[in-house]
C-alpha positions as CSV (number, residue, x, y, z in Angstrom):
1,Q,0.0,0.0,0.0
2,V,1.3,3.4,-0.9
3,Q,2.5,5.6,1.9
4,L,1.6,9.3,1.9
5,L,3.4,12.1,3.7
6,V,1.8,15.5,3.9
7,S,3.5,18.8,4.4
8,G,2.4,22.4,4.4
9,G,-0.5,23.9,6.1
10,G,-0.5,26.5,8.8
11,S,-2.3,29.7,9.7
12,V,-3.0,32.6,7.3
13,P,-5.3,35.6,7.3
14,A,-8.3,35.5,5.0
15,G,-7.3,36.2,1.4
16,G,-3.9,34.6,1.9
17,S,-2.4,31.6,0.2
18,L,-1.0,28.2,1.3
19,R,0.5,25.3,-0.5
20,L,0.1,21.7,0.6
21,S,2.2,18.8,-0.7
22,C,1.9,15.1,-0.4
23,L,4.8,12.8,-1.1
24,A,3.8,9.3,-2.2
25,S,6.0,6.2,-1.9
26,G,4.7,5.1,-5.3
27,A,2.6,6.2,-8.2
28,S,-1.2,5.9,-8.1
29,P,-3.8,6.2,-10.9
30,S,-5.4,9.1,-9.0
31,M,-5.0,11.2,-5.9
32,A,-7.0,13.7,-4.1
33,W,-7.2,16.2,-1.3
34,F,-10.0,16.0,1.3
35,R,-10.7,18.1,4.3
36,Q,-12.7,17.9,7.5
37,A,-13.7,20.9,9.5
38,A,-14.6,20.5,13.2
39,G,-18.0,19.0,13.6
40,K,-18.4,18.3,9.9
41,E,-18.0,15.3,7.7
42,R,-14.9,14.8,5.5
43,E,-15.4,16.2,2.1
44,A,-13.4,16.1,-1.1
45,V,-11.7,19.2,-2.2
46,A,-10.0,18.3,-5.4
47,V,-9.1,15.1,-7.4
48,I,-6.6,14.5,-10.2
49,N,-5.7,11.4,-12.1
50,K,-2.5,10.4,-13.9
51,L,-4.0,11.7,-17.2
52,G,-3.9,15.1,-15.6
53,N,-7.7,15.6,-15.4
54,P,-8.6,17.6,-12.3
55,A,-12.0,18.1,-10.6
56,Y,-12.8,20.5,-7.8
57,A,-15.5,21.0,-5.3
58,D,-17.7,23.9,-6.1
59,S,-16.6,25.7,-3.0
60,V,-13.0,25.9,-4.1
61,K,-13.3,26.3,-7.9
62,G,-11.2,29.2,-9.1
63,R,-9.2,29.4,-5.9
64,F,-7.5,26.0,-5.5
65,T,-5.3,24.2,-8.0
66,I,-4.4,20.6,-7.7
67,S,-1.4,19.2,-9.5
68,M,0.6,16.1,-9.7
69,D,4.3,16.0,-10.7
70,G,5.6,14.2,-13.7
71,H,6.6,11.1,-11.7
72,K,3.1,11.0,-10.2
73,S,4.7,10.8,-6.8
74,T,4.0,14.2,-5.4
75,L,0.6,15.8,-5.1
76,N,0.2,19.5,-4.6
77,L,-2.6,21.8,-3.6
78,Q,-2.2,25.5,-4.2
79,M,-4.8,27.4,-2.2
80,N,-5.4,31.1,-2.9
81,S,-7.9,33.6,-1.7
82,L,-8.4,31.5,1.4
83,Q,-11.7,32.0,3.3
84,L,-12.7,31.4,6.9
85,E,-14.7,28.4,5.7
86,D,-11.5,26.8,4.4
87,T,-10.4,26.1,7.9
88,A,-10.1,22.4,8.3
89,M,-7.8,19.4,8.6
90,Y,-6.6,18.5,5.1
91,Y,-5.8,15.0,4.0
92,C,-4.1,13.5,1.0
93,A,-5.5,10.3,-0.5
94,A,-4.6,7.9,-3.2
95,S,-6.8,5.5,-5.2
96,R,-6.2,2.5,-7.4
97,L,-9.0,3.7,-9.6
98,L,-8.4,6.0,-12.6
99,W,-11.5,8.0,-11.6
100,P,-12.6,7.5,-8.0
101,A,-14.5,10.8,-8.1
102,F,-15.3,12.4,-4.7
103,Q,-16.2,9.2,-2.8
104,A,-13.9,8.7,0.1
105,A,-14.6,5.0,0.1
106,N,-12.8,4.8,-3.3
107,Y,-9.5,5.8,-1.8
108,D,-7.1,3.1,-0.5
109,A,-4.4,5.1,1.2
110,W,-4.5,8.2,3.4
111,G,-1.9,10.5,4.6
112,Q,-1.8,12.2,8.0
113,G,-3.8,15.4,8.2
114,T,-2.4,18.9,8.2
115,Q,-4.2,21.8,9.8
116,V,-5.1,24.8,7.7
117,T,-6.5,27.7,9.8
118,V,-7.8,30.9,8.1
119,S,-8.3,33.9,10.4
120,S,-10.2,37.1,9.9
């Protein structure tokens, strides 16, 4: 099973930017970022597959960019124009499916979470 190591995160004022990275021990057909805010269910933020096709949750479209490096072993999430509602624990996930979509059950491996806190 692929191992995932997340880095990045932190605290920023509203309107600021952060970049998350996820280093995988091996390549996967697709990877994604999920987040879970306090008291809420985990939700998908962005997904990308090895063909380079991304998909985003409506709440982050136009603000977040997901990317995967050429070796398909590093997943990044550039987060711009951060809002208070973006505050959450962010998780990296990998799937054996080419298109697991936004269903968490379709992901086989999970990295540790990293906290993103946006302040007013």
